[in-house]
C-alpha positions in Angstrom: -42.3 4.6 -25.4 -38.5 4.0 -25.4 -35.4 5.2 -27.2 -33.6 2.7 -29.4 -31.1 2.1 -26.5 -33.9 1.0 -24.3 -34.2 4.0 -22.0 -37.7 5.3 -21.4 -38.7 8.3 -23.6 -42.2 8.9 -22.3 -44.7 7.7 -19.7 -48.3 8.6 -20.6 -51.4 7.5 -18.6 -54.6 6.8 -20.5 -58.2 6.5 -19.3 -61.0 5.5 -21.7 -58.6 6.1 -24.7 -57.6 9.7 -23.7 -54.5 11.0 -21.9 -55.5 11.6 -18.3 -53.1 12.2 -15.4 -49.4 13.2 -15.4 -47.3 12.6 -18.5 -43.5 12.5 -18.2 -41.1 12.9 -21.1 -37.5 12.2 -20.6 -34.2 13.1 -22.3 -32.2 10.2 -23.6 -30.0 10.1 -20.5 -33.1 9.6 -18.3 -33.5 13.1 -17.0 -36.9 14.7 -17.0 -37.7 16.9 -20.0 -41.4 17.7 -19.6 -44.1 17.0 -17.0 -47.6 17.8 -18.0 -51.0 17.2 -16.5 -54.0 16.1 -18.6 -57.7 15.5 -18.1 -59.7 13.8 -20.8 -57.1 14.3 -23.4 -56.5 18.1 -22.7 -53.9 20.0 -20.9 -55.2 20.6 -17.4 -52.9 22.0 -14.7 -49.2 22.7 -14.7 -46.9 22.1 -17.6 -43.2 22.1 -16.8 -40.3 22.0 -19.2 -36.7 21.4 -18.1 -33.3 22.0 -19.7 -31.0 19.0 -20.2 -29.0 20.1 -17.1 -32.1 19.6 -14.9 -32.8 23.3 -14.5 -36.4 24.4 -14.9 -37.1 26.0 -18.3 -40.8 27.0 -18.1 -44.0 26.6 -16.0 -47.3 27.2 -17.6 -50.9 26.7 -16.3 -53.6 25.2 -18.5 -57.3 25.0 -18.2 -59.1 22.8 -20.7 -56.2 23.1 -23.2 -55.8 26.9 -22.8 -52.9 28.7 -21.2 -54.5 30.4 -18.2 -52.8 32.1 -15.3 -49.2 32.9 -14.5 -46.4 31.6 -16.7 -42.7 31.8 -16.0 -39.7 31.1 -18.2 -36.1 30.8 -17.1 -32.6 31.0 -18.7 -30.5 27.8 -18.5 -28.5 29.3 -15.6 -31.7 29.4 -13.5 -32.3 33.2 -13.6 -35.8 34.3 -14.5 -36.2 35.3 -18.2 -39.8 36.3 -18.4 -43.1 36.1 -16.5 -46.6 37.1 -17.1 -50.2 36.0 -17.2 -52.3 34.3 -19.9 -56.1 34.3 -20.2 -57.5 32.0 -22.9 -54.0 31.5 -24.4 -53.5 35.3 -24.8 -51.1 37.5 -22.9 -53.0 39.6 -20.3 -51.9 42.0 -17.7 -48.4 42.8 -16.6 -45.4 41.1 -18.3 -41.8 41.4 -17.2 -38.7 40.3 -19.2 -35.2 40.1 -17.7 -31.6 40.0 -18.8 -29.4 37.1 -18.0 -27.9 39.0 -15.1 -31.3 39.3 -13.5 -31.9 43.0 -14.2 -35.3 44.0 -15.6 -35.3 44.3 -19.5 -38.8 45.4 -20.1 -42.1 45.8 -18.2 -45.6 46.6 -19.6 -49.1 45.3 -19.9 -51.1 43.3 -22.5 -54.8 43.3 -23.1 -56.0 40.5 -25.3 -52.4 39.8 -26.5 -51.9 43.4 -27.6 -49.4 45.8 -25.8 -51.3 48.6 -24.0 -50.3 51.6 -22.0 -46.7 52.4 -21.0 -43.9 50.0 -21.7 -40.5 50.7 -20.2 -37.3 49.2 -21.6 -34.0 49.1 -19.7 -30.3 48.4 -20.4 -28.4 45.6 -18.7 -27.3 47.9 -15.9 -30.9 48.7 -15.0 -31.1 52.2 -16.6 -34.3 53.2 -18.4 -33.5 53.6 -22.1 -36.9 53.9 -23.7 -40.6 54.3 -23.0 -43.3 53.5 -25.4 -47.0 54.3 -25.1 -49.4 51.9 -26.7 -53.0 52.7 -27.4 -55.9 50.3 -28.0 -57.1 50.5 -31.6 -60.8 50.2 -31.9 -62.1 49.3 -35.4 -60.2 49.8 -38.6 
């Protein structure tokens, strides 16, 4: 596919009518926007998004169209914004969020996409400002 001006918008490989291989999506100026891996029409492997300045925006792993494994997200200036793990497209385990200056903003755990246990929150100078304790609710 191409933009109206003729520059390439997307390169997508197909096998037996399904997307298979590495797909590249480009900004209008030709810089890479997204690199994604497919197998038999499903996300399989690493999915990367980039800002228009070329800086990495996110990295996510997929298995059979489901987010699975470590995911990372960055601010446009290149500093890490957030990182954590997915299992079957749901947040699982430890997650960390950061301020633009690189200091930790929050840290805690998820179980099946629900906050569990102790979550700590910090200010931009790194000082602990709040702690929350989350319990798992069983039944309603």
